[in-house]
GUTORDO-831610 format. One line per 5 residues: number of its first residue (from 0); their letters; for each residue x, y, z negated of C-alpha. Coordinates in pm, 1 decimal. Example, Ala and Ser with C-alpha at 12.3 -4.5 7.8 and 13.67 -1.06 7.14 Angstrom:
2
0) AS) 1230.0 -450.0 -780.0 | 1367.0 -106.0 -714.0
***
This chain:
500
0) XXXXX) 9920.1 11018.6 -8716.8 | 10070.2 11121.1 -8391.6 | 10035.5 11426.6 -8154.5 | 9879.5 11283.6 -7835.8 | 9966.9 11580.8 -7622.9
5) XXXXX) 10356.7 11520.4 -7676.6 | 10360.7 11143.2 -7626.9 | 10486.5 11128.3 -7266.5 | 10806.7 11332.1 -7265.1 | 10999.9 11309.0 -6947.1
10) XXXXX) 11312.2 11250.6 -7192.9 | 11281.7 10911.4 -7359.7 | 11514.2 10990.1 -7623.6 | 11393.0 11324.6 -7741.1 | 11563.7 11650.5 -7786.8
15) XXXXX) 11882.4 11738.5 -7976.7 | 11834.3 11803.1 -8361.4 | 11956.0 12147.4 -8357.8 | 11657.5 12252.6 -8130.3 | 11390.5 12067.3 -8315.5
20) XXXXX) 11432.2 12010.1 -8688.5 | 11199.4 12165.7 -8929.7 | 11381.1 12090.7 -9277.8 | 11065.7 12158.1 -9484.2 | 10859.1 11898.7 -9265.7
25) XXXXX) 11155.0 11657.2 -9285.8 | 11188.5 11681.4 -9659.1 | 10829.6 11617.4 -9705.4 | 10807.7 11313.9 -9471.1 | 11139.5 11156.5 -9638.6
30) XXXXX) 10964.1 11202.2 -9982.0 | 10642.4 11049.3 -9855.7 | 10847.2 10745.5 -9745.1 | 11006.2 10703.0 -10092.2 | 10648.4 10740.5 -10249.3
35) XXXXX) 10515.0 10458.7 -10022.7 | 10827.9 10248.2 -10090.6 | 10723.8 10259.9 -10460.2 | 10389.4 10131.3 -10373.2 | 10513.9 9787.1 -10279.8
40) XXXXX) 10650.0 9702.3 -10597.7 | 10341.9 9853.0 -10760.5 | 10133.6 9615.2 -10545.0 | 10327.4 9328.1 -10702.6 | 10244.1 9460.4 -11047.5
45) XXXXX) 9896.3 9511.4 -10976.8 | 9827.4 9171.4 -10835.5 | 10051.4 8998.2 -11097.2 | 9849.2 9147.5 -11385.4 | 9527.8 9021.5 -11230.8
50) XXXXX) 9646.9 8668.8 -11184.6 | 9718.6 8389.1 -11436.7 | 10032.5 8426.0 -11629.7 | 10192.6 8096.3 -11462.0 | 10188.8 8273.2 -11119.0
55) XXXXX) 10320.2 8623.5 -11225.5 | 10680.5 8590.7 -11092.3 | 10554.9 8408.5 -10771.0 | 10376.4 8718.8 -10655.1 | 10626.8 8967.7 -10745.0
60) XXXXX) 10887.8 8765.2 -10570.3 | 10674.5 8743.2 -10251.9 | 10639.0 9100.2 -10253.1 | 11002.8 9196.6 -10292.8 | 11138.0 8922.3 -10058.3
65) XXXXX) 10852.1 9013.9 -9812.9 | 10941.2 9371.3 -9839.2 | 11308.2 9311.8 -9763.8 | 11236.5 9084.3 -9456.8 | 10986.0 9325.0 -9297.8
70) XXXXX) 11231.1 9636.7 -9346.5 | 11507.7 9438.2 -9183.3 | 11282.9 9331.8 -8883.7 | 11171.9 9694.2 -8846.8 | 11516.8 9847.3 -8807.6
75) XXXXX) 11635.7 9547.2 -8600.9 | 11355.2 9534.8 -8354.3 | 11021.9 9650.4 -8478.5 | 11059.7 10011.1 -8438.6 | 11159.5 9969.8 -8070.8
80) XXXXX) 10875.3 9758.4 -7982.0 | 10611.2 9983.1 -8147.7 | 10769.2 10344.4 -8035.7 | 10976.3 10236.7 -7732.2 | 10903.1 10310.2 -7379.8
85) XXXXX) 10551.9 10194.6 -7308.4 | 10507.2 9877.2 -7090.3 | 10160.4 9869.5 -6946.6 | 10007.5 10003.4 -7268.8 | 10066.1 9679.1 -7448.2
90) XXXXX) 10413.6 9694.2 -7609.2 | 10718.5 9913.0 -7642.4 | 11070.1 9847.3 -7496.6 | 11422.0 9787.7 -7636.2 | 11508.9 10161.2 -7615.9
95) XXXXX) 11568.2 10166.4 -7997.7 | 11682.8 9822.0 -8080.0 | 11900.0 9817.3 -8402.1 | 11805.9 10208.7 -8441.8 | 12005.0 10307.3 -8133.2
100) XXXXX) 11953.8 10683.5 -7995.6 | 11795.0 10781.4 -8329.1 | 12071.5 10956.6 -8519.4 | 12067.4 11291.9 -8333.9 | 11729.3 11364.4 -8199.5
105) XXXXX) 11370.9 11429.4 -8255.4 | 11111.5 11204.5 -8082.7 | 10797.7 11307.5 -7917.6 | 10581.8 11114.9 -8166.8 | 10720.2 11353.3 -8461.1
110) XXXXX) 10866.5 11660.2 -8275.2 | 10993.2 11841.3 -8581.1 | 11178.7 11584.2 -8789.7 | 11481.7 11358.3 -8703.3 | 11400.8 11039.8 -8529.4
115) XXXXX) 11566.7 10841.5 -8778.9 | 11350.3 11001.5 -9080.6 | 11037.0 10897.8 -8856.9 | 11155.4 10555.2 -8825.3 | 11228.0 10518.8 -9205.7
120) XXXXX) 10871.0 10658.7 -9269.3 | 10699.0 10429.6 -9035.6 | 10897.2 10123.7 -9160.2 | 10692.4 10153.5 -9492.7 | 10381.7 10092.3 -9299.5
125) XXXXX) 10529.7 9804.5 -9107.7 | 10631.3 9638.7 -9464.1 | 10313.7 9696.2 -9660.4 | 10086.4 9557.6 -9392.6 | 10155.6 9175.2 -9431.2
130) XXXXX) 10218.5 9217.7 -9816.1 | 9870.6 9298.7 -9863.3 | 9797.7 8927.2 -9785.1 | 9960.1 8815.8 -10095.9 | 9661.1 8901.2 -10286.2
135) XXXXX) 9454.5 8668.6 -10096.3 | 9657.9 8368.3 -10101.4 | 9783.2 8401.7 -10446.7 | 9826.8 8110.6 -10672.1 | 9815.9 7845.1 -10397.6
140) XXXXX) 10048.4 7925.8 -10082.3 | 10394.1 7784.7 -10051.8 | 10675.9 8030.8 -10065.3 | 10864.3 7946.5 -9764.6 | 10551.3 7909.4 -9566.4
145) XXXXX) 10439.3 8254.0 -9673.6 | 10761.5 8424.5 -9569.6 | 10768.8 8248.2 -9217.3 | 10398.7 8325.5 -9143.8 | 10435.1 8708.4 -9232.0
150) XXXXX) 10740.7 8716.2 -9009.2 | 10532.5 8568.0 -8710.2 | 10219.5 8769.2 -8804.2 | 10413.1 9104.8 -8810.7 | 10568.9 9022.1 -8463.1
155) XXXXX) 10245.3 8899.1 -8306.7 | 9981.9 9111.4 -8461.1 | 10129.3 9419.4 -8624.9 | 10380.2 9539.9 -8365.2 | 10131.7 9530.1 -8066.4
160) XXXXX) 9850.8 9693.4 -8269.0 | 10063.2 9980.8 -8403.3 | 10190.1 10032.1 -8051.4 | 9839.4 10052.6 -7898.8 | 9731.2 10296.6 -8145.3
165) XXXXX) 10035.3 10497.8 -8261.9 | 10306.6 10423.1 -8004.9 | 10136.9 10553.5 -7680.6 | 9959.6 10223.1 -7595.4 | 9628.6 10173.7 -7417.0
170) XXXXX) 9403.1 10248.6 -7711.5 | 9575.0 10574.6 -7783.5 | 9551.6 10666.8 -7422.2 | 9182.0 10567.9 -7429.9 | 9145.1 10824.9 -7746.4
175) XXXXX) 9128.8 10603.5 -8042.3 | 9230.1 10787.5 -8368.9 | 9370.6 10620.6 -8685.4 | 9526.6 10876.3 -8912.0 | 9731.6 10662.0 -9147.0
180) XXXXX) 9627.6 10285.9 -9098.0 | 9264.1 10194.8 -9149.5 | 9266.4 9995.2 -8820.6 | 9626.4 9914.5 -8778.3 | 9692.7 9823.1 -9149.3
185) XXXXX) 9387.8 9756.3 -9357.3 | 9158.7 9585.2 -9086.4 | 9426.3 9364.7 -8944.2 | 9561.6 9237.8 -9271.4 | 9183.7 9231.2 -9425.5
190) XXXXX) 9084.5 9000.2 -9143.5 | 9391.7 8791.5 -9163.4 | 9337.1 8763.2 -9551.6 | 8994.5 8640.0 -9498.6 | 9076.4 8371.8 -9253.6
195) XXXXX) 9380.3 8262.6 -9468.3 | 9156.2 8234.7 -9783.5 | 8881.8 8026.5 -9579.6 | 9149.8 7777.1 -9452.6 | 9359.3 7747.6 -9783.8
200) XXXXX) 9038.0 7662.7 -9961.5 | 8959.9 7691.3 -10335.4 | 9191.6 7699.8 -10602.5 | 9141.9 7439.6 -10874.3 | 8832.1 7546.4 -11117.5
205) XXXXX) 8715.3 7809.7 -10854.0 | 8350.0 7701.7 -10926.8 | 8403.6 7716.1 -11306.5 | 8504.3 8067.4 -11310.0 | 8298.1 8154.1 -10997.0
210) XXXXX) 8638.9 8245.8 -10827.4 | 8690.3 8527.9 -11094.5 | 8983.7 8380.0 -11295.1 | 9056.8 8568.9 -11613.5 | 9348.5 8810.3 -11563.4
215) XXXXX) 9643.7 8775.5 -11786.0 | 9762.9 9126.9 -11823.7 | 9524.5 9401.7 -11723.2 | 9766.4 9674.1 -11856.8 | 10024.3 9560.5 -11608.8
220) XXXXX) 9751.6 9587.1 -11322.9 | 9672.7 9933.1 -11461.3 | 10034.8 10025.4 -11434.8 | 10058.4 9891.9 -11078.5 | 9723.6 10091.5 -10988.0
225) XXXXX) 9857.1 10434.0 -11121.3 | 10178.2 10384.6 -10904.7 | 9967.0 10286.5 -10616.3 | 9744.5 10584.6 -10665.5 | 10061.4 10815.8 -10670.8
230) XXXXX) 10214.8 10654.0 -10383.8 | 9896.1 10680.9 -10161.9 | 9947.1 11059.3 -10132.0 | 10262.6 10990.5 -9940.1 | 10076.0 10719.4 -9733.6
235) XXXXX) 9806.5 10953.9 -9635.6 | 9925.3 11320.5 -9662.1 | 10276.0 11197.5 -9522.9 | 10109.6 11082.3 -9209.9 | 10054.6 11447.0 -9113.3
240) XXXXX) 10435.2 11443.1 -9046.1 | 10439.9 11806.2 -9132.8 | 10390.5 11993.1 -9463.5 | 10099.2 12205.2 -9355.8 | 9716.0 12222.7 -9386.5
245) XXXXX) 9654.1 11872.5 -9248.0 | 9859.8 11722.1 -9523.4 | 9664.6 11939.7 -9775.5 | 9315.7 11800.4 -9649.3 | 9455.4 11453.3 -9675.7
250) XXXXX) 9553.5 11478.8 -10019.5 | 9222.6 11630.8 -10104.3 | 9041.6 11354.0 -9924.9 | 9238.3 11087.1 -10098.2 | 9170.0 11248.8 -10439.0
255) XXXXX) 8792.6 11272.9 -10370.0 | 8771.9 10910.2 -10242.2 | 8965.5 10753.1 -10521.7 | 8770.6 10954.8 -10791.4 | 8437.5 10863.4 -10630.9
260) XXXXX) 8533.7 10496.9 -10607.6 | 8604.6 10485.5 -10976.2 | 8284.0 10644.3 -11066.3 | 8071.8 10427.3 -10829.3 | 8232.9 10108.5 -10922.4
265) XXXXX) 8215.1 10191.7 -11282.0 | 7841.3 10248.7 -11248.2 | 7774.9 9928.9 -11055.4 | 7988.7 9740.3 -11326.8 | 7768.8 9896.1 -11602.6
270) XXXXX) 7451.8 9808.2 -11442.2 | 7552.1 9451.9 -11371.8 | 7742.6 9380.0 -11670.6 | 7646.7 9631.1 -11928.8 | 8019.3 9718.0 -11952.9
275) XXXXX) 8259.4 9944.9 -11751.9 | 8514.1 9668.5 -11692.6 | 8869.2 9812.0 -11668.7 | 8918.6 9580.3 -11358.6 | 8621.5 9748.6 -11195.3
280) XXXXX) 8775.0 10102.0 -11258.6 | 9105.2 9985.0 -11089.3 | 8921.1 9811.3 -10795.0 | 8710.2 10126.7 -10752.6 | 9013.5 10346.6 -10710.3
285) XXXXX) 9184.3 10125.4 -10463.1 | 8891.1 10066.2 -10239.4 | 8835.9 10447.0 -10241.5 | 9187.7 10517.4 -10112.7 | 9199.5 10226.6 -9891.0
290) XXXXX) 8884.5 10318.2 -9698.8 | 8960.3 10695.5 -9657.8 | 9309.0 10620.3 -9522.9 | 9207.3 10638.1 -9150.1 | 9000.8 10946.6 -9173.2
295) XXXXX) 9184.4 11136.6 -9440.2 | 9346.5 11380.0 -9194.9 | 9043.1 11462.2 -8999.3 | 8769.9 11510.6 -9284.8 | 8650.3 11777.9 -9509.3
300) XXXXX) 8554.0 11738.3 -9870.0 | 8180.8 11687.6 -9867.9 | 8212.5 11422.7 -9587.6 | 8516.4 11265.8 -9787.2 | 8283.3 11208.2 -10094.2
305) XXXXX) 7995.4 11067.3 -9873.9 | 8232.3 10826.2 -9687.9 | 8387.7 10714.3 -10022.1 | 8029.4 10641.1 -10158.5 | 7969.2 10428.2 -9857.8
310) XXXXX) 8306.4 10276.3 -9862.3 | 8279.4 10155.8 -10238.8 | 7928.5 10021.4 -10208.7 | 8047.8 9818.0 -9898.4 | 8334.3 9680.9 -10082.4
315) XXXXX) 8159.4 9574.0 -10394.3 | 7887.9 9399.9 -10199.1 | 8138.5 9248.6 -9985.9 | 8276.9 9077.2 -10272.8 | 7938.5 8960.8 -10376.2
320) XXXXX) 7878.7 8820.9 -10027.0 | 8221.0 8674.6 -9940.1 | 8334.2 8532.1 -10281.5 | 7987.6 8504.5 -10460.0 | 7773.5 8365.8 -10181.5
325) XXXXX) 7992.7 8210.1 -9916.7 | 8244.2 8080.9 -10186.8 | 8555.0 8191.8 -9991.9 | 8840.3 8223.0 -10236.8 | 9007.8 8551.6 -10149.4
330) XXXXX) 9178.2 8558.8 -10489.6 | 9208.9 8941.9 -10539.7 | 8935.9 9045.0 -10270.7 | 9190.1 9176.7 -9995.9 | 8925.1 9123.7 -9749.4
335) XXXXX) 8661.4 9332.5 -9910.6 | 8872.5 9591.9 -10100.3 | 9106.6 9653.5 -9794.2 | 8957.0 9496.9 -9487.4 | 8581.9 9608.6 -9515.4
340) XXXXX) 8684.6 9955.5 -9660.0 | 8936.3 10001.4 -9359.6 | 8660.8 9904.0 -9081.8 | 8405.2 10146.7 -9247.9 | 8678.9 10429.4 -9289.0
345) XXXXX) 8799.6 10368.4 -8918.3 | 8437.2 10377.1 -8785.4 | 8362.3 10690.5 -8977.2 | 8609.2 10886.2 -8775.4 | 8337.7 10865.1 -8484.6
350) XXXXX) 8092.5 11026.5 -8698.8 | 8265.0 11282.9 -8934.6 | 8618.3 11379.0 -8803.6 | 8643.4 11737.4 -8705.9 | 8909.5 11943.3 -8511.0
355) XXXXX) 8860.3 12207.0 -8755.4 | 9039.9 12022.1 -9009.8 | 9311.3 11891.8 -8764.2 | 9314.9 12035.0 -8410.8 | 9517.7 11736.0 -8284.8
360) XXXXX) 9245.7 11502.1 -8417.9 | 8886.5 11432.5 -8250.8 | 8551.6 11574.1 -8318.9 | 8295.4 11304.6 -8425.2 | 7924.0 11263.4 -8364.2
365) XXXXX) 7836.7 11517.6 -8636.8 | 8041.3 11766.0 -8420.2 | 7882.6 11705.5 -8086.7 | 8111.3 11420.3 -7964.0 | 7914.7 11093.7 -7965.5
370) XXXXX) 8168.5 10917.1 -7736.6 | 8416.5 10895.2 -8030.1 | 8174.2 10651.2 -8209.0 | 8197.6 10354.7 -7947.5 | 8563.1 10436.6 -7885.9
375) XXXXX) 8640.9 10369.7 -8261.4 | 8402.0 10088.6 -8258.3 | 8566.0 9914.7 -7979.2 | 8904.7 9956.3 -8131.1 | 8812.4 9807.6 -8456.0
380) XXXXX) 8626.9 9525.2 -8285.3 | 8948.4 9452.7 -8065.9 | 9171.1 9467.7 -8393.8 | 8941.1 9216.4 -8564.9 | 8940.8 8970.2 -8256.6
385) XXXXX) 9332.4 9025.9 -8200.6 | 9420.0 8951.3 -8575.3 | 9162.8 8671.4 -8601.9 | 9306.6 8496.3 -8308.4 | 9676.0 8509.7 -8399.3
390) XXXXX) 9603.1 8451.8 -8767.2 | 9398.7 8132.1 -8683.6 | 9652.6 8003.9 -8418.1 | 9936.3 8034.9 -8662.4 | 9752.3 7859.2 -8929.7
395) XXXXX) 9652.5 7555.6 -8694.4 | 10039.2 7542.3 -8596.8 | 10138.8 7553.1 -8971.9 | 9901.0 7274.8 -9054.7 | 10078.3 7041.4 -8800.9
400) XXXXX) 10428.6 7092.5 -8945.3 | 10573.1 6890.6 -9214.4 | 10788.3 7133.4 -9369.6 | 10579.1 7438.5 -9370.1 | 10243.9 7317.1 -9500.0
405) XXXXX) 10051.2 7619.5 -9625.8 | 9896.3 7499.7 -9942.7 | 10084.9 7374.8 -10259.3 | 10004.1 7032.9 -10394.9 | 9763.3 7002.9 -10673.8
410) XXXXX) 10031.2 6933.8 -10942.6 | 10218.2 7246.6 -10847.2 | 9916.4 7457.7 -10866.9 | 9838.4 7309.3 -11221.3 | 10190.2 7375.1 -11320.4
415) XXXXX) 10219.1 7719.9 -11175.3 | 10404.1 7852.2 -10891.3 | 10649.9 8036.1 -11110.0 | 10814.4 7752.0 -11281.2 | 10816.4 7519.8 -10972.9
420) XXXXX) 10936.4 7766.1 -10692.8 | 11132.4 8013.2 -10901.6 | 11263.6 7806.2 -11194.8 | 11146.9 8066.6 -11448.5 | 10850.6 8215.4 -11638.0
425) XXXXX) 10734.5 8554.1 -11710.3 | 10668.0 8524.9 -12084.7 | 10917.2 8283.1 -12267.8 | 10741.8 8350.9 -12595.0 | 10417.8 8216.7 -12463.3
430) XXXXX) 10535.0 7951.6 -12209.8 | 10823.9 7788.3 -12418.3 | 10583.9 7541.4 -12597.9 | 10439.9 7440.6 -12261.9 | 10766.0 7407.0 -12089.6
435) XXXXX) 11039.6 7308.3 -12332.4 | 10863.2 7062.4 -12541.5 | 10705.8 6824.0 -12277.5 | 10588.7 6592.1 -12534.4 | 10486.5 6887.8 -12805.3
440) XXXXX) 10157.5 6926.0 -12992.2 | 9970.0 7223.0 -12893.6 | 9844.0 7247.2 -13248.8 | 10189.6 7384.8 -13344.7 | 10082.3 7710.4 -13160.4
445) XXXXX) 9805.8 7780.9 -13411.5 | 9919.8 7750.9 -13798.8 | 9722.2 7503.9 -14000.4 | 9593.2 7779.4 -14245.7 | 9437.6 7959.8 -13948.2
450) XXXXX) 9255.3 7679.3 -13781.9 | 8916.8 7753.9 -13940.0 | 8946.7 8142.4 -13875.8 | 8710.8 8320.6 -13661.0 | 8897.0 8494.7 -13380.0
455) XXXXX) 8740.6 8687.8 -13084.0 | 8714.7 8506.8 -12749.4 | 8586.3 8628.7 -12415.2 | 8297.8 8436.9 -12262.0 | 8400.2 8460.2 -11889.0
460) XXXXX) 8064.2 8391.9 -11734.7 | 7855.8 8616.0 -11958.3 | 8108.1 8890.4 -11994.9 | 8037.3 8891.0 -12362.4 | 8270.5 8874.8 -12688.6
465) XXXXX) 8199.5 8597.1 -12904.5 | 8355.6 8477.2 -13257.2 | 8503.2 8126.2 -13210.3 | 8723.7 7910.9 -13415.2 | 9078.8 7850.6 -13392.2
470) XXXXX) 8989.5 7492.8 -13350.6 | 8814.3 7560.1 -13022.8 | 9105.0 7756.4 -12926.4 | 9339.9 7474.1 -12970.7 | 9106.1 7257.2 -12746.5
475) XXXXX) 9133.0 7534.1 -12473.2 | 9491.3 7530.5 -12497.4 | 9526.6 7164.7 -12471.0 | 9323.9 7195.5 -12146.0 | 9586.5 7435.1 -12012.2
480) XXXXX) 9890.3 7205.9 -12108.8 | 10060.4 7033.2 -11824.3 | 10093.2 6655.0 -11934.1 | 10465.9 6573.5 -11955.9 | 10407.1 6262.0 -11689.5
485) XXXXX) 10296.0 6526.1 -11438.1 | 10623.0 6722.6 -11491.8 | 10816.4 6410.6 -11438.1 | 10634.7 6347.9 -11144.2 | 10714.2 6665.4 -10997.2
490) XXXXX) 11081.7 6653.3 -11114.3 | 11096.4 6315.3 -10941.0 | 10974.0 6461.6 -10607.0 | 11203.7 6740.9 -10602.6 | 11526.8 6564.0 -10746.3
495) XXXXX) 11680.0 6667.6 -10404.8 | 11612.9 6968.3 -10179.9 | 11530.3 7326.8 -10243.7 | 11193.8 7447.7 -10385.3 | 11069.0 7709.9 -10138.6
***
């Protein structure tokens, strides 16, 4: 992302705007920042569509509130800790606290755009990183605990890592490269997601559905994926910080990787299930884009396709291992689709990166520089350890606090986080019989003249479509109903206090 040769400017506050600004580069970086901003609501839509409807609003609220909190932290102190004056290669100083000294200068990190434009662009990366964890802890983590957790995690994990690799820290000085966040973003959040999923335990009925709970709104997830796909061009190509050939290479690599991801995952779905499931298509696109992120500005087209194949296969079998065999309930497979792909993509820099693509990048082993392999490997290993250590320590601390327990009560999980924590539901036409009529009869949902009619029903375990009677559907709905006694218990527990 950054030009190493210009990092150590004798003037800590850069040079005047009139002497440095390239308006074309500035326009591209600002546009890229807006594209990335759109990715975060898109992430909420994607995840909400793949969850059960009773937790739709909870995931969207976590994303919007988390985005706002992370942006405020970044402007207040985060940018300064990442890109301020280096202190021992570990953390930045307080040069830019509250965005001081950024309005009228260019910085050595981005010498042809205003410092404030650079800070705004980087704020999007800082915001999206902890939000990726929402997919791992979905449907079972307390709202207030999640917000406090990501505030602490951002401070202890993201800011130091970003400084080490992008802000002139010791890893950047050593020669580590990460074009758009495979190490800083995807590896760190993927590791944290895996550890959080392990400590939070299984959702109710995990074994019944083998961890793959039926999504409630796949079209909503597809809309989220489409917006993520569009925004990812700003994510990767914007990291060139200039509207030139490197940005063009990044767009090309992103397109190739996402397309290859869709094709490979679709074929795997067809082989395993005899169907090309829509969710498989969506996962393939995101896995390809996530994995190519760290190397997108250093790689040519043929190698982008090769790396994308490896990335997609790794993510697919990562889900099979972590959720299928080890029974870790990472709800939306963040550890595989983002974590494993981010690791593979970051390591690939050591093999296929080329200075013919990006003169400010490295040459990999395939271009005569074997040392880049172990440099990248060391950076990835250190990031895994750093994220794992702080994530585990935070979890342990939270488990010993009364007000910030991580996991919701069983009754709340059954009821759904939407109604309990946010006092609302996503679909009133569907939920009203369950919420308003506490003593209601579920048979009212299915008219009496339709009780014996055959309707399509999906067999989750086998993936097949069968004909089933409405009487059986009534029984299924009764199983989803929340008993009135349970609702009264929850109301009594929370007669006073705030539900967060």
